[in-house]
mmJSON file of the N, C-alpha and C atoms, coordinates in Angstrom:
{"data_MODEL":{"atom_site":{
"group_PDB":["ATOM","ATOM","ATOM","ATOM","ATOM","ATOM","ATOM","ATOM","ATOM","ATOM","ATOM","ATOM","ATOM","ATOM","ATOM","ATOM","ATOM","ATOM","ATOM","ATOM","ATOM","ATOM","ATOM","ATOM","ATOM","ATOM","ATOM","ATOM","ATOM","ATOM","ATOM","ATOM","ATOM","ATOM","ATOM","ATOM","ATOM","ATOM","ATOM","ATOM","ATOM","ATOM","ATOM","ATOM","ATOM","ATOM","ATOM","ATOM","ATOM","ATOM","ATOM","ATOM","ATOM","ATOM","ATOM","ATOM","ATOM","ATOM","ATOM","ATOM","ATOM","ATOM","ATOM","ATOM","ATOM","ATOM","ATOM","ATOM","ATOM","ATOM","ATOM","ATOM","ATOM","ATOM","ATOM","ATOM","ATOM","ATOM","ATOM","ATOM","ATOM","ATOM","ATOM","ATOM","ATOM","ATOM","ATOM","ATOM","ATOM","ATOM","ATOM","ATOM","ATOM","ATOM","ATOM","ATOM","ATOM","ATOM","ATOM","ATOM","ATOM","ATOM","ATOM","ATOM","ATOM","ATOM","ATOM","ATOM","ATOM","ATOM","ATOM","ATOM","ATOM","ATOM","ATOM","ATOM","ATOM","ATOM","ATOM","ATOM","ATOM","ATOM","ATOM","ATOM","ATOM","ATOM","ATOM","ATOM","ATOM","ATOM","ATOM","ATOM","ATOM","ATOM","ATOM","ATOM","ATOM","ATOM","ATOM","ATOM","ATOM","ATOM","ATOM","ATOM","ATOM","ATOM","ATOM","ATOM","ATOM","ATOM","ATOM","ATOM","ATOM","ATOM","ATOM","ATOM","ATOM","ATOM","ATOM","ATOM","ATOM","ATOM","ATOM","ATOM","ATOM","ATOM","ATOM","ATOM","ATOM","ATOM","ATOM","ATOM","ATOM","ATOM","ATOM","ATOM","ATOM","ATOM","ATOM","ATOM","ATOM","ATOM","ATOM","ATOM","ATOM","ATOM","ATOM","ATOM","ATOM","ATOM","ATOM","ATOM","ATOM","ATOM","ATOM","ATOM","ATOM","ATOM","ATOM","ATOM","ATOM","ATOM","ATOM","ATOM","ATOM","ATOM","ATOM","ATOM","ATOM","ATOM","ATOM","ATOM","ATOM","ATOM","ATOM","ATOM","ATOM","ATOM","ATOM","ATOM","ATOM","ATOM","ATOM","ATOM","ATOM","ATOM","ATOM","ATOM","ATOM","ATOM","ATOM","ATOM","ATOM","ATOM"],
"id":[1,2,3,4,5,6,7,8,9,10,11,12,13,14,15,16,17,18,19,20,21,22,23,24,25,26,27,28,29,30,31,32,33,34,35,36,37,38,39,40,41,42,43,44,45,46,47,48,49,50,51,52,53,54,55,56,57,58,59,60,61,62,63,64,65,66,67,68,69,70,71,72,73,74,75,76,77,78,79,80,81,82,83,84,85,86,87,88,89,90,91,92,93,94,95,96,97,98,99,100,101,102,103,104,105,106,107,108,109,110,111,112,113,114,115,116,117,118,119,120,121,122,123,124,125,126,127,128,129,130,131,132,133,134,135,136,137,138,139,140,141,142,143,144,145,146,147,148,149,150,151,152,153,154,155,156,157,158,159,160,161,162,163,164,165,166,167,168,169,170,171,172,173,174,175,176,177,178,179,180,181,182,183,184,185,186,187,188,189,190,191,192,193,194,195,196,197,198,199,200,201,202,203,204,205,206,207,208,209,210,211,212,213,214,215,216,217,218,219,220,221,222,223,224,225,226,227,228,229,230,231,232,233,234],
"type_symbol":["N","C","C","N","C","C","N","C","C","N","C","C","N","C","C","N","C","C","N","C","C","N","C","C","N","C","C","N","C","C","N","C","C","N","C","C","N","C","C","N","C","C","N","C","C","N","C","C","N","C","C","N","C","C","N","C","C","N","C","C","N","C","C","N","C","C","N","C","C","N","C","C","N","C","C","N","C","C","N","C","C","N","C","C","N","C","C","N","C","C","N","C","C","N","C","C","N","C","C","N","C","C","N","C","C","N","C","C","N","C","C","N","C","C","N","C","C","N","C","C","N","C","C","N","C","C","N","C","C","N","C","C","N","C","C","N","C","C","N","C","C","N","C","C","N","C","C","N","C","C","N","C","C","N","C","C","N","C","C","N","C","C","N","C","C","N","C","C","N","C","C","N","C","C","N","C","C","N","C","C","N","C","C","N","C","C","N","C","C","N","C","C","N","C","C","N","C","C","N","C","C","N","C","C","N","C","C","N","C","C","N","C","C","N","C","C","N","C","C","N","C","C","N","C","C","N","C","C","N","C","C","N","C","C"],
"label_atom_id":["N","CA","C","N","CA","C","N","CA","C","N","CA","C","N","CA","C","N","CA","C","N","CA","C","N","CA","C","N","CA","C","N","CA","C","N","CA","C","N","CA","C","N","CA","C","N","CA","C","N","CA","C","N","CA","C","N","CA","C","N","CA","C","N","CA","C","N","CA","C","N","CA","C","N","CA","C","N","CA","C","N","CA","C","N","CA","C","N","CA","C","N","CA","C","N","CA","C","N","CA","C","N","CA","C","N","CA","C","N","CA","C","N","CA","C","N","CA","C","N","CA","C","N","CA","C","N","CA","C","N","CA","C","N","CA","C","N","CA","C","N","CA","C","N","CA","C","N","CA","C","N","CA","C","N","CA","C","N","CA","C","N","CA","C","N","CA","C","N","CA","C","N","CA","C","N","CA","C","N","CA","C","N","CA","C","N","CA","C","N","CA","C","N","CA","C","N","CA","C","N","CA","C","N","CA","C","N","CA","C","N","CA","C","N","CA","C","N","CA","C","N","CA","C","N","CA","C","N","CA","C","N","CA","C","N","CA","C","N","CA","C","N","CA","C","N","CA","C","N","CA","C","N","CA","C","N","CA","C","N","CA","C","N","CA","C","N","CA","C","N","CA","C"],
"label_alt_id":[null,null,null,null,null,null,null,null,null,null,null,null,null,null,null,null,null,null,null,null,null,null,null,null,null,null,null,null,null,null,null,null,null,null,null,null,null,null,null,null,null,null,null,null,null,null,null,null,null,null,null,null,null,null,null,null,null,null,null,null,null,null,null,null,null,null,null,null,null,null,null,null,null,null,null,null,null,null,null,null,null,null,null,null,null,null,null,null,null,null,null,null,null,null,null,null,null,null,null,null,null,null,null,null,null,null,null,null,null,null,null,null,null,null,null,null,null,null,null,null,null,null,null,null,null,null,null,null,null,null,null,null,null,null,null,null,null,null,null,null,null,null,null,null,null,null,null,null,null,null,null,null,null,null,null,null,null,null,null,null,null,null,null,null,null,null,null,null,null,null,null,null,null,null,null,null,null,null,null,null,null,null,null,null,null,null,null,null,null,null,null,null,null,null,null,null,null,null,null,null,null,null,null,null,null,null,null,null,null,null,null,null,null,null,null,null,null,null,null,null,null,null,null,null,null,null,null,null,null,null,null,null,null,null],
"label_comp_id":["MET","MET","MET","SER","SER","SER","ALA","ALA","ALA","HIS","HIS","HIS","CYS","CYS","CYS","GLN","GLN","GLN","LEU","LEU","LEU","THR","THR","THR","GLY","GLY","GLY","ALA","ALA","ALA","GLN","GLN","GLN","PRO","PRO","PRO","GLY","GLY","GLY","PHE","PHE","PHE","GLY","GLY","GLY","ASN","ASN","ASN","ARG","ARG","ARG","ILE","ILE","ILE","SER","SER","SER","HIS","HIS","HIS","SER","SER","SER","HIS","HIS","HIS","ARG","ARG","ARG","ARG","ARG","ARG","THR","THR","THR","SER","SER","SER","ARG","ARG","ARG","ARG","ARG","ARG","PHE","PHE","PHE","ASP","ASP","ASP","PRO","PRO","PRO","ASN","ASN","ASN","ILE","ILE","ILE","GLN","GLN","GLN","ARG","ARG","ARG","LYS","LYS","LYS","ARG","ARG","ARG","TYR","TYR","TYR","TRP","TRP","TRP","LEU","LEU","LEU","PRO","PRO","PRO","GLY","GLY","GLY","GLU","GLU","GLU","GLY","GLY","GLY","ARG","ARG","ARG","TYR","TYR","TYR","VAL","VAL","VAL","ARG","ARG","ARG","LEU","LEU","LEU","THR","THR","THR","LEU","LEU","LEU","SER","SER","SER","ALA","ALA","ALA","ARG","ARG","ARG","ALA","ALA","ALA","ILE","ILE","ILE","LYS","LYS","LYS","THR","THR","THR","VAL","VAL","VAL","ASP","ASP","ASP","ALA","ALA","ALA","ILE","ILE","ILE","GLY","GLY","GLY","VAL","VAL","VAL","GLU","GLU","GLU","ALA","ALA","ALA","ALA","ALA","ALA","VAL","VAL","VAL","ALA","ALA","ALA","ARG","ARG","ARG","ILE","ILE","ILE","ARG","ARG","ARG","ALA","ALA","ALA","ARG","ARG","ARG","GLY","GLY","GLY","VAL","VAL","VAL","LYS","LYS","LYS","VAL","VAL","VAL"],
"label_asym_id":["A","A","A","A","A","A","A","A","A","A","A","A","A","A","A","A","A","A","A","A","A","A","A","A","A","A","A","A","A","A","A","A","A","A","A","A","A","A","A","A","A","A","A","A","A","A","A","A","A","A","A","A","A","A","A","A","A","A","A","A","A","A","A","A","A","A","A","A","A","A","A","A","A","A","A","A","A","A","A","A","A","A","A","A","A","A","A","A","A","A","A","A","A","A","A","A","A","A","A","A","A","A","A","A","A","A","A","A","A","A","A","A","A","A","A","A","A","A","A","A","A","A","A","A","A","A","A","A","A","A","A","A","A","A","A","A","A","A","A","A","A","A","A","A","A","A","A","A","A","A","A","A","A","A","A","A","A","A","A","A","A","A","A","A","A","A","A","A","A","A","A","A","A","A","A","A","A","A","A","A","A","A","A","A","A","A","A","A","A","A","A","A","A","A","A","A","A","A","A","A","A","A","A","A","A","A","A","A","A","A","A","A","A","A","A","A","A","A","A","A","A","A","A","A","A","A","A","A","A","A","A","A","A","A"],
"label_entity_id":["1","1","1","1","1","1","1","1","1","1","1","1","1","1","1","1","1","1","1","1","1","1","1","1","1","1","1","1","1","1","1","1","1","1","1","1","1","1","1","1","1","1","1","1","1","1","1","1","1","1","1","1","1","1","1","1","1","1","1","1","1","1","1","1","1","1","1","1","1","1","1","1","1","1","1","1","1","1","1","1","1","1","1","1","1","1","1","1","1","1","1","1","1","1","1","1","1","1","1","1","1","1","1","1","1","1","1","1","1","1","1","1","1","1","1","1","1","1","1","1","1","1","1","1","1","1","1","1","1","1","1","1","1","1","1","1","1","1","1","1","1","1","1","1","1","1","1","1","1","1","1","1","1","1","1","1","1","1","1","1","1","1","1","1","1","1","1","1","1","1","1","1","1","1","1","1","1","1","1","1","1","1","1","1","1","1","1","1","1","1","1","1","1","1","1","1","1","1","1","1","1","1","1","1","1","1","1","1","1","1","1","1","1","1","1","1","1","1","1","1","1","1","1","1","1","1","1","1","1","1","1","1","1","1"],
"label_seq_id":[1,1,1,2,2,2,3,3,3,4,4,4,5,5,5,6,6,6,7,7,7,8,8,8,9,9,9,10,10,10,11,11,11,12,12,12,13,13,13,14,14,14,15,15,15,16,16,16,17,17,17,18,18,18,19,19,19,20,20,20,21,21,21,22,22,22,23,23,23,24,24,24,25,25,25,26,26,26,27,27,27,28,28,28,29,29,29,30,30,30,31,31,31,32,32,32,33,33,33,34,34,34,35,35,35,36,36,36,37,37,37,38,38,38,39,39,39,40,40,40,41,41,41,42,42,42,43,43,43,44,44,44,45,45,45,46,46,46,47,47,47,48,48,48,49,49,49,50,50,50,51,51,51,52,52,52,53,53,53,54,54,54,55,55,55,56,56,56,57,57,57,58,58,58,59,59,59,60,60,60,61,61,61,62,62,62,63,63,63,64,64,64,65,65,65,66,66,66,67,67,67,68,68,68,69,69,69,70,70,70,71,71,71,72,72,72,73,73,73,74,74,74,75,75,75,76,76,76,77,77,77,78,78,78],
"pdbx_PDB_ins_code":[null,null,null,null,null,null,null,null,null,null,null,null,null,null,null,null,null,null,null,null,null,null,null,null,null,null,null,null,null,null,null,null,null,null,null,null,null,null,null,null,null,null,null,null,null,null,null,null,null,null,null,null,null,null,null,null,null,null,null,null,null,null,null,null,null,null,null,null,null,null,null,null,null,null,null,null,null,null,null,null,null,null,null,null,null,null,null,null,null,null,null,null,null,null,null,null,null,null,null,null,null,null,null,null,null,null,null,null,null,null,null,null,null,null,null,null,null,null,null,null,null,null,null,null,null,null,null,null,null,null,null,null,null,null,null,null,null,null,null,null,null,null,null,null,null,null,null,null,null,null,null,null,null,null,null,null,null,null,null,null,null,null,null,null,null,null,null,null,null,null,null,null,null,null,null,null,null,null,null,null,null,null,null,null,null,null,null,null,null,null,null,null,null,null,null,null,null,null,null,null,null,null,null,null,null,null,null,null,null,null,null,null,null,null,null,null,null,null,null,null,null,null,null,null,null,null,null,null,null,null,null,null,null,null],
"Cartn_x":[15.62,16.606,16.791,18.026,18.261,18.233,17.839,17.766,19.147,20.078,21.457,22.002,22.6,23.137,24.582,24.915,26.274,27.266,26.826,27.738,27.931,26.853,26.951,26.937,26.49,26.404,25.173,24.232,23.015,22.262,21.818,21.072,19.966,19.055,17.931,18.361,17.59,17.742,16.574,16.72,15.682,15.239,13.978,13.426,12.118,11.293,10.015,8.868,7.752,6.478,5.916,5.374,4.779,3.318,2.434,1.007,0.48,-0.795,-1.427,-1.345,-1.456,-1.377,0.077,1.01,2.453,3.051,2.391,2.99,4.018,5.128,6.207,6.329,6.406,6.661,7.774,8.515,9.667,9.232,10.053,9.854,11.198,11.16,12.356,12.255,13.314,13.383,14.237,13.613,14.35,14.791,16.017,16.431,15.683,15.621,14.925,15.849,15.792,16.693,16.061,16.846,16.406,17.471,17.041,17.996,18.072,19.285,19.453,20.588,20.388,21.371,22.125,23.442,24.295,25.208,25.515,26.493,27.872,28.773,30.138,31.051,31.381,32.123,33.521,34.166,35.521,35.575,34.488,34.446,33.55,32.849,31.986,30.806,30.246,29.116,28.227,27.039,26.134,26.411,26.202,26.242,24.924,24.398,23.166,23.553,23.244,23.629,22.395,22.545,21.503,21.894,21.168,21.559,20.406,20.748,19.741,19.481,18.398,18.062,19.166,19.759,20.851,22.074,22.351,23.496,23.293,22.058,21.779,22.153,21.848,22.222,23.734,24.412,25.87,26.484,25.929,26.419,26.23,25.1,24.873,25.916,26.368,27.323,28.759,29.188,30.596,30.857,29.82,29.973,30.006,29.618,29.477,30.835,31.863,33.191,33.729,33.633,34.115,33.286,31.977,31.101,31.435,31.666,32.021,33.377,34.297,35.601,35.422,34.533,34.255,33.622,32.704,32.037,33.062,33.952,34.982,35.965,36.226,37.123,36.509,35.185,34.501,34.534,34.983,35.087,33.852,32.975,31.757,32.033,31.638,31.847,30.816,31.283,30.374,30.454],
"Cartn_y":[7.055,7.656,9.113,9.528,10.915,11.789,13.016,13.967,14.574,13.777,14.212,13.653,14.51,14.092,13.637,12.482,11.958,12.746,13.326,14.02,15.483,16.21,17.649,17.997,17.072,17.361,18.168,18.327,19.089,18.441,19.255,18.763,19.757,19.417,20.298,21.669,22.674,24.012,24.24,25.162,25.401,26.848,27.066,28.411,28.438,29.407,29.562,29.584,28.967,29.178,30.46,31.313,32.544,32.553,32.518,32.459,33.849,33.889,35.158,36.148,35.635,36.505,36.793,36.274,36.492,35.74,34.66,33.771,32.9,32.64,31.867,30.503,29.473,28.119,27.531,26.589,26.01,25.177,25.178,24.31,23.893,22.934,22.361,22.425,22.845,22.839,21.637,20.544,19.332,19.392,18.942,18.83,17.675,17.719,16.693,15.473,14.568,13.421,12.206,11.559,10.354,9.269,8.002,6.887,6.369,6.32,5.935,4.921,3.937,2.873,3.123,3.092,3.299,2.091,1.777,0.736,1.383,0.791,1.287,0.355,0.699,-0.224,-0.556,0.386,0.15,-0.953,-1.131,-2.157,-3.335,-3.219,-4.306,-4.575,-3.524,-3.705,-2.455,-2.612,-1.493,-0.812,0.499,1.232,1.981,2.005,2.735,4.001,5.153,6.437,7.217,7.963,8.855,10.254,10.779,12.024,13.015,14.295,15.325,15.387,16.028,16.14,16.877,17.884,18.627,17.721,16.849,15.949,14.902,14.468,13.513,14.14,15.422,16.132,16.251,16.439,16.518,15.187,14.069,12.74,12.537,12.984,12.859,13.653,14.781,15.636,15.118,14.705,14.347,12.851,12.038,10.587,9.988,8.726,8.064,7.795,7.495,7.228,8.466,9.63,10.875,11.247,10.994,11.311,10.447,9.149,8.255,8.65,9.105,9.574,10.799,11.711,12.896,12.5,11.529,11.076,10.46,9.634,9.01,10.044,11.105,12.175,12.91,12.949,13.572,12.668,11.423,10.497,9.646,9.592,8.789,7.427,6.363,5.002,4.692,4.13,3.756,2.259],
"Cartn_z":[23.259,22.365,22.76,22.991,23.359,22.114,22.296,21.181,20.981,20.427,20.28,18.981,18.142,16.851,17.009,16.443,16.55,15.699,14.593,13.682,14.067,14.255,14.507,15.983,16.815,18.239,18.611,17.682,17.965,19.122,20.045,21.199,21.522,22.43,22.689,23.205,22.778,23.331,24.281,25.197,26.18,26.119,26.452,26.447,27.206,26.882,27.568,26.579,26.978,26.299,26.901,26.074,26.598,26.18,27.169,26.899,26.528,26.181,25.833,26.994,28.232,29.409,29.808,29.019,29.177,30.362,30.799,31.801,31.09,31.728,31.102,31.755,30.923,31.394,30.539,31.103,30.403,29.207,28.184,27.027,26.48,25.56,24.976,23.459,22.793,21.333,20.935,20.506,20.14,18.68,18.373,16.977,16.303,14.985,14.215,14.071,15.061,15.128,14.456,13.598,12.886,13.067,13.077,13.058,11.628,11.089,9.691,9.58,8.711,8.519,7.216,7.294,6.125,5.947,4.683,4.375,4.408,5.18,5.319,4.527,3.275,2.425,2.939,3.603,4.112,5.158,5.907,6.949,6.578,5.431,4.968,5.88,6.483,7.391,7.373,7.943,8.105,9.443,9.486,10.751,10.89,12.099,12.369,13.117,12.513,13.086,13.537,14.605,15.093,14.643,13.651,13.0,12.965,12.941,12.707,11.202,10.816,9.397,8.645,9.264,8.64,8.454,9.424,9.333,8.237,8.015,6.93,5.592,5.422,4.194,4.085,5.215,5.229,4.806,5.314,4.929,3.428,2.88,1.439,0.652,1.192,0.482,0.599,1.797,1.993,1.915,1.991,1.943,3.331,3.417,4.711,5.362,4.573,5.138,5.858,5.218,5.819,7.041,6.964,8.092,9.301,9.088,10.19,10.769,9.914,10.406,11.303,10.919,11.753,13.081,13.034,14.263,15.202,14.66,15.492,16.038,15.267,15.729,16.924,16.995,18.136,19.366,19.185,20.31,20.512,19.518,19.611,18.981,19.665,19.155,18.082,16.951,15.861,15.665],
"occupancy":[1.0,1.0,1.0,1.0,1.0,1.0,1.0,1.0,1.0,1.0,1.0,1.0,1.0,1.0,1.0,1.0,1.0,1.0,1.0,1.0,1.0,1.0,1.0,1.0,1.0,1.0,1.0,1.0,1.0,1.0,1.0,1.0,1.0,1.0,1.0,1.0,1.0,1.0,1.0,1.0,1.0,1.0,1.0,1.0,1.0,1.0,1.0,1.0,1.0,1.0,1.0,1.0,1.0,1.0,1.0,1.0,1.0,1.0,1.0,1.0,1.0,1.0,1.0,1.0,1.0,1.0,1.0,1.0,1.0,1.0,1.0,1.0,1.0,1.0,1.0,1.0,1.0,1.0,1.0,1.0,1.0,1.0,1.0,1.0,1.0,1.0,1.0,1.0,1.0,1.0,1.0,1.0,1.0,1.0,1.0,1.0,1.0,1.0,1.0,1.0,1.0,1.0,1.0,1.0,1.0,1.0,1.0,1.0,1.0,1.0,1.0,1.0,1.0,1.0,1.0,1.0,1.0,1.0,1.0,1.0,1.0,1.0,1.0,1.0,1.0,1.0,1.0,1.0,1.0,1.0,1.0,1.0,1.0,1.0,1.0,1.0,1.0,1.0,1.0,1.0,1.0,1.0,1.0,1.0,1.0,1.0,1.0,1.0,1.0,1.0,1.0,1.0,1.0,1.0,1.0,1.0,1.0,1.0,1.0,1.0,1.0,1.0,1.0,1.0,1.0,1.0,1.0,1.0,1.0,1.0,1.0,1.0,1.0,1.0,1.0,1.0,1.0,1.0,1.0,1.0,1.0,1.0,1.0,1.0,1.0,1.0,1.0,1.0,1.0,1.0,1.0,1.0,1.0,1.0,1.0,1.0,1.0,1.0,1.0,1.0,1.0,1.0,1.0,1.0,1.0,1.0,1.0,1.0,1.0,1.0,1.0,1.0,1.0,1.0,1.0,1.0,1.0,1.0,1.0,1.0,1.0,1.0,1.0,1.0,1.0,1.0,1.0,1.0,1.0,1.0,1.0,1.0,1.0,1.0],
"B_iso_or_equiv":[0.0,0.0,0.0,0.0,0.0,0.0,0.0,0.0,0.0,0.0,0.0,0.0,0.0,0.0,0.0,0.0,0.0,0.0,0.0,0.0,0.0,0.0,0.0,0.0,0.0,0.0,0.0,0.0,0.0,0.0,0.0,0.0,0.0,0.0,0.0,0.0,0.0,0.0,0.0,0.0,0.0,0.0,0.0,0.0,0.0,0.0,0.0,0.0,0.0,0.0,0.0,0.0,0.0,0.0,0.0,0.0,0.0,0.0,0.0,0.0,0.0,0.0,0.0,0.0,0.0,0.0,0.0,0.0,0.0,0.0,0.0,0.0,0.0,0.0,0.0,0.0,0.0,0.0,0.0,0.0,0.0,0.0,0.0,0.0,0.0,0.0,0.0,0.0,0.0,0.0,0.0,0.0,0.0,0.0,0.0,0.0,0.0,0.0,0.0,0.0,0.0,0.0,0.0,0.0,0.0,0.0,0.0,0.0,0.0,0.0,0.0,0.0,0.0,0.0,0.0,0.0,0.0,0.0,0.0,0.0,0.0,0.0,0.0,0.0,0.0,0.0,0.0,0.0,0.0,0.0,0.0,0.0,0.0,0.0,0.0,0.0,0.0,0.0,0.0,0.0,0.0,0.0,0.0,0.0,0.0,0.0,0.0,0.0,0.0,0.0,0.0,0.0,0.0,0.0,0.0,0.0,0.0,0.0,0.0,0.0,0.0,0.0,0.0,0.0,0.0,0.0,0.0,0.0,0.0,0.0,0.0,0.0,0.0,0.0,0.0,0.0,0.0,0.0,0.0,0.0,0.0,0.0,0.0,0.0,0.0,0.0,0.0,0.0,0.0,0.0,0.0,0.0,0.0,0.0,0.0,0.0,0.0,0.0,0.0,0.0,0.0,0.0,0.0,0.0,0.0,0.0,0.0,0.0,0.0,0.0,0.0,0.0,0.0,0.0,0.0,0.0,0.0,0.0,0.0,0.0,0.0,0.0,0.0,0.0,0.0,0.0,0.0,0.0,0.0,0.0,0.0,0.0,0.0,0.0],
"pdbx_formal_charge":[null,null,null,null,null,null,null,null,null,null,null,null,null,null,null,null,null,null,null,null,null,null,null,null,null,null,null,null,null,null,null,null,null,null,null,null,null,null,null,null,null,null,null,null,null,null,null,null,null,null,null,null,null,null,null,null,null,null,null,null,null,null,null,null,null,null,null,null,null,null,null,null,null,null,null,null,null,null,null,null,null,null,null,null,null,null,null,null,null,null,null,null,null,null,null,null,null,null,null,null,null,null,null,null,null,null,null,null,null,null,null,null,null,null,null,null,null,null,null,null,null,null,null,null,null,null,null,null,null,null,null,null,null,null,null,null,null,null,null,null,null,null,null,null,null,null,null,null,null,null,null,null,null,null,null,null,null,null,null,null,null,null,null,null,null,null,null,null,null,null,null,null,null,null,null,null,null,null,null,null,null,null,null,null,null,null,null,null,null,null,null,null,null,null,null,null,null,null,null,null,null,null,null,null,null,null,null,null,null,null,null,null,null,null,null,null,null,null,null,null,null,null,null,null,null,null,null,null,null,null,null,null,null,null],
"auth_seq_id":[1,1,1,2,2,2,3,3,3,4,4,4,5,5,5,6,6,6,7,7,7,8,8,8,9,9,9,10,10,10,11,11,11,12,12,12,13,13,13,14,14,14,15,15,15,16,16,16,17,17,17,18,18,18,19,19,19,20,20,20,21,21,21,22,22,22,23,23,23,24,24,24,25,25,25,26,26,26,27,27,27,28,28,28,29,29,29,30,30,30,31,31,31,32,32,32,33,33,33,34,34,34,35,35,35,36,36,36,37,37,37,38,38,38,39,39,39,40,40,40,41,41,41,42,42,42,43,43,43,44,44,44,45,45,45,46,46,46,47,47,47,48,48,48,49,49,49,50,50,50,51,51,51,52,52,52,53,53,53,54,54,54,55,55,55,56,56,56,57,57,57,58,58,58,59,59,59,60,60,60,61,61,61,62,62,62,63,63,63,64,64,64,65,65,65,66,66,66,67,67,67,68,68,68,69,69,69,70,70,70,71,71,71,72,72,72,73,73,73,74,74,74,75,75,75,76,76,76,77,77,77,78,78,78],
"auth_comp_id":["MET","MET","MET","SER","SER","SER","ALA","ALA","ALA","HIS","HIS","HIS","CYS","CYS","CYS","GLN","GLN","GLN","LEU","LEU","LEU","THR","THR","THR","GLY","GLY","GLY","ALA","ALA","ALA","GLN","GLN","GLN","PRO","PRO","PRO","GLY","GLY","GLY","PHE","PHE","PHE","GLY","GLY","GLY","ASN","ASN","ASN","ARG","ARG","ARG","ILE","ILE","ILE","SER","SER","SER","HIS","HIS","HIS","SER","SER","SER","HIS","HIS","HIS","ARG","ARG","ARG","ARG","ARG","ARG","THR","THR","THR","SER","SER","SER","ARG","ARG","ARG","ARG","ARG","ARG","PHE","PHE","PHE","ASP","ASP","ASP","PRO","PRO","PRO","ASN","ASN","ASN","ILE","ILE","ILE","GLN","GLN","GLN","ARG","ARG","ARG","LYS","LYS","LYS","ARG","ARG","ARG","TYR","TYR","TYR","TRP","TRP","TRP","LEU","LEU","LEU","PRO","PRO","PRO","GLY","GLY","GLY","GLU","GLU","GLU","GLY","GLY","GLY","ARG","ARG","ARG","TYR","TYR","TYR","VAL","VAL","VAL","ARG","ARG","ARG","LEU","LEU","LEU","THR","THR","THR","LEU","LEU","LEU","SER","SER","SER","ALA","ALA","ALA","ARG","ARG","ARG","ALA","ALA","ALA","ILE","ILE","ILE","LYS","LYS","LYS","THR","THR","THR","VAL","VAL","VAL","ASP","ASP","ASP","ALA","ALA","ALA","ILE","ILE","ILE","GLY","GLY","GLY","VAL","VAL","VAL","GLU","GLU","GLU","ALA","ALA","ALA","ALA","ALA","ALA","VAL","VAL","VAL","ALA","ALA","ALA","ARG","ARG","ARG","ILE","ILE","ILE","ARG","ARG","ARG","ALA","ALA","ALA","ARG","ARG","ARG","GLY","GLY","GLY","VAL","VAL","VAL","LYS","LYS","LYS","VAL","VAL","VAL"],
"auth_asym_id":["A","A","A","A","A","A","A","A","A","A","A","A","A","A","A","A","A","A","A","A","A","A","A","A","A","A","A","A","A","A","A","A","A","A","A","A","A","A","A","A","A","A","A","A","A","A","A","A","A","A","A","A","A","A","A","A","A","A","A","A","A","A","A","A","A","A","A","A","A","A","A","A","A","A","A","A","A","A","A","A","A","A","A","A","A","A","A","A","A","A","A","A","A","A","A","A","A","A","A","A","A","A","A","A","A","A","A","A","A","A","A","A","A","A","A","A","A","A","A","A","A","A","A","A","A","A","A","A","A","A","A","A","A","A","A","A","A","A","A","A","A","A","A","A","A","A","A","A","A","A","A","A","A","A","A","A","A","A","A","A","A","A","A","A","A","A","A","A","A","A","A","A","A","A","A","A","A","A","A","A","A","A","A","A","A","A","A","A","A","A","A","A","A","A","A","A","A","A","A","A","A","A","A","A","A","A","A","A","A","A","A","A","A","A","A","A","A","A","A","A","A","A","A","A","A","A","A","A","A","A","A","A","A","A"],
"auth_atom_id":["N","CA","C","N","CA","C","N","CA","C","N","CA","C","N","CA","C","N","CA","C","N","CA","C","N","CA","C","N","CA","C","N","CA","C","N","CA","C","N","CA","C","N","CA","C","N","CA","C","N","CA","C","N","CA","C","N","CA","C","N","CA","C","N","CA","C","N","CA","C","N","CA","C","N","CA","C","N","CA","C","N","CA","C","N","CA","C","N","CA","C","N","CA","C","N","CA","C","N","CA","C","N","CA","C","N","CA","C","N","CA","C","N","CA","C","N","CA","C","N","CA","C","N","CA","C","N","CA","C","N","CA","C","N","CA","C","N","CA","C","N","CA","C","N","CA","C","N","CA","C","N","CA","C","N","CA","C","N","CA","C","N","CA","C","N","CA","C","N","CA","C","N","CA","C","N","CA","C","N","CA","C","N","CA","C","N","CA","C","N","CA","C","N","CA","C","N","CA","C","N","CA","C","N","CA","C","N","CA","C","N","CA","C","N","CA","C","N","CA","C","N","CA","C","N","CA","C","N","CA","C","N","CA","C","N","CA","C","N","CA","C","N","CA","C","N","CA","C","N","CA","C","N","CA","C","N","CA","C","N","CA","C","N","CA","C","N","CA","C","N","CA","C"],
"pdbx_PDB_model_num":[1,1,1,1,1,1,1,1,1,1,1,1,1,1,1,1,1,1,1,1,1,1,1,1,1,1,1,1,1,1,1,1,1,1,1,1,1,1,1,1,1,1,1,1,1,1,1,1,1,1,1,1,1,1,1,1,1,1,1,1,1,1,1,1,1,1,1,1,1,1,1,1,1,1,1,1,1,1,1,1,1,1,1,1,1,1,1,1,1,1,1,1,1,1,1,1,1,1,1,1,1,1,1,1,1,1,1,1,1,1,1,1,1,1,1,1,1,1,1,1,1,1,1,1,1,1,1,1,1,1,1,1,1,1,1,1,1,1,1,1,1,1,1,1,1,1,1,1,1,1,1,1,1,1,1,1,1,1,1,1,1,1,1,1,1,1,1,1,1,1,1,1,1,1,1,1,1,1,1,1,1,1,1,1,1,1,1,1,1,1,1,1,1,1,1,1,1,1,1,1,1,1,1,1,1,1,1,1,1,1,1,1,1,1,1,1,1,1,1,1,1,1,1,1,1,1,1,1,1,1,1,1,1,1]
}}}
């Protein structure tokens, strides 16, 4: 599963780990990605979405129909 949110487009950020001696090595900041299943009443079926924790809160606020419309507007197949 890729660390990529279908609704917000959140993806990993990159940076450096800095040790006590100040040596730098690469690291990755992954978003908090969860797979969640929602009932889509307009289509009479369930959809499984890969969302960040922030996007799950957005779906709770705007509703699943509006969220799926936004995802489809981004060009992601649901």
